[in-house]
C-alpha positions, -999 to +999 in steps of 0.1 A: +082+652-809+077+689-795+061+693-766+024+711-762+029+749-748+014+758-718-022+766-718-011+803-707+012+806-735-013+797-758-036+823-779-075+817-781-072+801-816-047+774-800-068+766-777-099+762-794-076+738-823-066+717-793-100+716-785-111+708-819-087+679-815-099+665-784-132+663-793-128+650-831-114+618-809-146+617-786-173+618-821-148+591-834-152+568-803-166+535-804-190+511-778-159+489-772-153+480-738-118+491-742-122+529-756-159+534-743-143+561-717-135+596-728-103+593-702-096+555-702-092+538-665-086+563-646-107+568-614-110+607-615-111+629-641-081+651-638-057+618-643-056+613-678-086+635-688-085+645-723-120+656-732-152+660-707-167+634-690-150+602-679-162+566-677-181+545-701-205+570-721-235+547-715-232+545-676-222+587-677-257+592-698-275+568-674-259+590-641-270+619-652-308+608-652-310+601-692-332+573-705-313+560-733-332+526-734-342+526-775-316+546-787-288+534-811-254+535-794-235+563-817-263+592-801-248+587-768-214+568-772-195+601-777-217+620-748-192+639-726-211+658-699-215+666-668-251+674-661-281+672-678-296+705-687-327+699-708-343+683-673-332+716-659-348+733-683-383+723-679-388+730-717-425+732-733-439+721-768-433+753-797-403+768-775-371+771-797-340+756-779-302+763-788-279+742-778-238+751-770-215+728-781-240+704-793-219+672-797-231+640-812-270+655-804-278+638-774-292+667-752-312+679-785-330+649-791-342+650-759-353+687-763-365+675-799-392+656-779-403+679-756-407+711-775-430+688-803-433+690-839-443+727-831-411+737-818-371+739-829-339+730-816-304+741-829-271+727-819-242+754-826-204+730-828-170+738-841-159+704-845-170+689-880-166+650-867-193+658-840-215+682-864-214+651-890-225+625-867-249+645-852-265+645-883-262+608-894-279+608-856-307+631-866-317+608-898-311+574-877-342+589-851-361+603-878-357+637-858-367+668-882-371+694-860-337+702-847-304+720-873-272+717-864-249+743-876-210+751-878-202+776-855-182+791-823-200+798-789-181+832-791-197+842-822-232+828-827-244+822-862-277+829-842-303+861-854-311+883-822-338+877-797-345+844-819-344+819-788-365+805-763-339+787-740-303+781-742-289+746-730-253+736-730-236+706-712-202+713-700-191+732-727-185+768-719-157+759-695-141+750-727-146+785-743-114+806-734-134+841-737-163+831-718-171+867-709-184+867-752-201+834-748-228+853-721-227+880-742-237+863-775-265+841-756-280+873-740-282+889-775-300+859-785-325+849-763-359+866-767-365+890-739-378+867-706-353+839-723-337+814-702-301+800-697-303+768-681-267+752-684-245+723-666-211+731-662-175+725-644-168+757-615-141+760-594-141+766-558-109+777-550-075+785-582-068+753-596-026+750-595-008+760-620+003+728-633-036+719-636-048+752-655-017+752-677-014+712-690-038+713-724-052+677-715-064+691-683-082+720-701-096+698-728-107+679-700-130+705-686-108+712-659-082+737-668-103+760-685-128+759-655-134+792-631-141+803-599-180+794-593-186+834-582-164+848-614-189+827-635-217+837-621-205+876-623-197+873-661-234+861-665-247+889-649-222+915-664-238+901-700-270+914-691-286+882-669-308+883-639-313+861-617-287+840-621-281+814-596-262+778-591-296+755-586-273+726-576-234+712-577-219+687-569-182+678-565-162+664-597-124+668-592-106+682-559-119+718-562-140+718-593-180+707-594-207+701-617-231+727-612-265+734-625-266+774-634-301+791-646-307+825-657-329+846-673-327+880-695-351+904-687-385+908-697 
């Protein structure tokens, strides 16, 4: 069996292919004691991680403040986030929300309740299995103000100036070209719109053996970049008032950060 080549030798498309494979597995995961975790029995994310968010998904979602009582297991069994961007976003009725890397839809369903029937939530994800699961979850819940679109967050299938709020949960670190993600986010936001995200950032550079390992990349560690670089990319895209609202340790030099930014009015 051939060994997967280092991330530094991969093209963007090859990296995205590995991410798709990892999250197809997460989409198919079921809530059992043996398989509920993204990364198995390891205590720390970087030990055996192959996808974001370690530990049982139910416990993980509750840890980040989600109220999952009454929700079907299929809504949160594929949760692989590192925060709760909806809580940060302070959504209002009637707003149009875009979720970058929407997965099985947990953040979208929470947002949909907050924006009400006069609002709308659009999710973009590049993994077919996640989109299929999300659509089935929307049917189970009877949620009608959500829409799931297949697409790459580096090339959003969304109109210019059409979104009030962008949320994302531990996804942008997986994108090979983060500058394109922020440029696209800026394009689709309405003037005065806001971006409220949870993601992994670094306090110091990763060792090469971590950043070059595919499972560390798909596990939301290897693809993470330095905090100051992350915020600079957002400012370079045109965002203002870019700041880290809160940050907690994730693994060694990596941290889970809540980040807010605004498109000028």
